[in-house]
Each structure stands twice: as C-alpha cells, then as structure tokens.
N, C-alpha and C positions, 0 to 999 in steps of 0.2 A: 743275685749279683754275679757278674762274670767279668773276669779280667779281660781287658781290651787287647786285641792284637795290634801289633805295630802299625799295620796299615789302617787301622781304625782311629789312630791318635790324631790325625789331621795335622801332621808335622809339615811345616813349610820348608822350602828349599833355602839354601844359603842366599841365593839371589833374591827370593821373596823376602827373607829376613832383612837383607840390606835395604829394601824399599819400604819396609814397615816403619811406621811412626814409632819413635822411642820415647821413653819417659826422660824428662830433662835432668838426668843424673849421669855423671861420670864418676868413675872409681880410680883412685890413685892408690897404688900398692907401693909403699915406700920401704926399701931395704928388707923386703920379705925374702928369706932365704930359700924356703921350700918351693921347689918346682911343682910339687903336688898341691900345695896351697894355691899357687898361681893358676894352675889348671882348673882347680875347683872353682875359683872366682870367675874365671872365664865362662865355665859352664853355667854358673848362677847368673852371670851378666846376660848370657844368652836367654835364659828362662825368664828373666824379669825385664827384658827390652831395655837394657842400659845403653846409653849412647856410645860410650868409649871406655877403655881401660888404659890407664897410664902406668907404666912400669918404670920405677925410679931406682936410682942407686944400685945396690947389688941384686936387685930382683932379677931372676932369670927371665929370658924372653924366648918366644918361639923362634924357629923351630927347636924344640927340645923334647926328647923322648918321654921324660917324666911329666912334662906339662901335657903333652898329647895323651898320656894314659889317663889323666883325670878330666881333661877338657873335653874329650870325645868329639873333636872337630870344632868346638866353639871358638878356637883361635881363627878359624876361617870365616865365621859369621860376624863375630864382634870386632869392631874397629879397635885397634890398639896402637900405642906409640911408646917407644922407649925414650926416656928423658933422663939425662944425667943429673941435673940439678933441680931438686923439688922446689926450692925457693923461687926460682925463676919461672917454673911451671905454675905455681900458685899465683904469682903476680900476673902472669899471662891470663890465667882463668878468671881472676878478679876483674881484669880489664875487659873481659868478654862477658861480664855480668854474672859470674857464678858466685854463690854464697859457699864459703869453705867450711866444711864440717869435719873435725877430727874426731875419730872414734877412740876415746881414751878416758880413763878415770882421772879426773883433774878437779882441782878446786873450782866451784862454780859450774861444773858440768851439768847438762840437762839430761834428765832421765829420759830414755827413749819413749816411754809411755806418755811423757809430758811434752814431747816434741811437736810443735805446730808447724806445719809446712804449708807454704803458699804454693798452690799448684801452678802458678804463673812464674815461680822463681826457679832458676837453674841452680843445681846443687853439685858441688864436687865433694866426694866423701873420701877422706884419707884414712887408710889402714896402715898400721906400722909394723915394725919388726916383731917376730914371734916372741922374743925375749924382752927387748927394751921398749916396745911399743912405739908410739908416735914421738918423734923428736921434739924437744922443747922449742926449738926454733920454728917448727912447723906449727905448734900449738899457739905460738905468739903470733903467727900470721892468720890464724883461723878466726872465723867469725863466731864459732860456737864449738864447744866440745860436747859430744853426745856419749852417754854412758848406758850400756845395757844392764838393767837391774838383774842381780844374781843373788841367790840365797844360800849357796853352798859354801864350802870352806876354801875353794881355790880362788874365787873372784877373778877368774879369767877364762876366756873362751879361745879355742883355736881360731886363728885369724880367718880361715875360710868359713867356719861356723858363724863367727861373728858377722862376716859379710853376708852370709845367707840370711840371718835374722834381720839385719838392718835393710838389706835390699828388698826383702819381702815387704817390710813396713812401708818403704818408699813406693814400691809397685802398687800396694793396695791404695795408697793416697793418690798416686798420679795415674792410675790405671787408664789406659786409653781404650775408649769404647769402640 
C-alpha cells in the first residue's frame, strides 16, 4: 500500500463539480451557531454530491474566515442560499416535491438503519441548533424524524458529525454511477 499523491486523487475542478449530477438531497442548517460546523457541512456536501445547502436563522454564511477554514473551498463548489424563515423554506421545498426529514430524537422517530429511501424521491434534511436541536415547529412540518442510533452516555453527536453520518448513508443509497 502507498499513500496517493494529490495529483493522483482525480479531483475535479469547481466548474466540473457544478456540472456533475448530484444526489436529490438538500441540506438545511437551522440556527447552527458554529461557523466551523457550517464549513464542515459544506465540505461534506461537496464530498457526497449534495444539491444545495440552505443556511437559516442565525447560521453564519460565507464569506466567513471560520467557515473557510473548515470548508476548504467547498463554499465555491456547493450551491447555497441564506433564508431567514425556515418555515417558508420548508413550504417552498414541499411545493417542489421534497420530502422533509428532520434529524432529531423524537417520539416516533425512525432509526437511521431502518430508513427506507426511494431513489426517485427528493429529500430535504434538516439539522438544528447545537444545543436545542431542531425546533418543534419544524418537526411539525416534517414528513419524518430520523434518529442516529447511539450506544454511549451522551446520546448526541456534534451537528457536523451527524451530517457526515447521515449524508454518507444518503450518498450510498443514491450514488450516481
């Protein structure tokens, strides 16, 4: 085994990324305080060919030094939009045919390992505030709540780690050949 050199990784340009087919998933970051978490989600969205990232409420937006530090340029490749009111965004996405999935521990939530995805269905995935999670009003608008199973004592993951776990699962199911 030999570690690959950067020029051997087959990285595509930002322009090529923009033209590449994406999986039918958008990410909604609602009231996420940490610019580092936002940057990390951009980088993950780039890796897993996510259509778009929506930044709602108090979530910081590019250009931002802290986002740039963790995104490593992914704010240039991944489409994004700042939206003040998440409720209006969810209604807009529903009107565009997206299924709304909130990532939250809730009554009746679906375990990630039990989640069945229709590869023809567009999904909008909502991640909430680092302390308070997804707002109840957003859960009320959601089609489903998805929970990542955990065995430790904390029963919570950092929001960017949670996004990485979930978006990887979506990427595996929707992967474009």
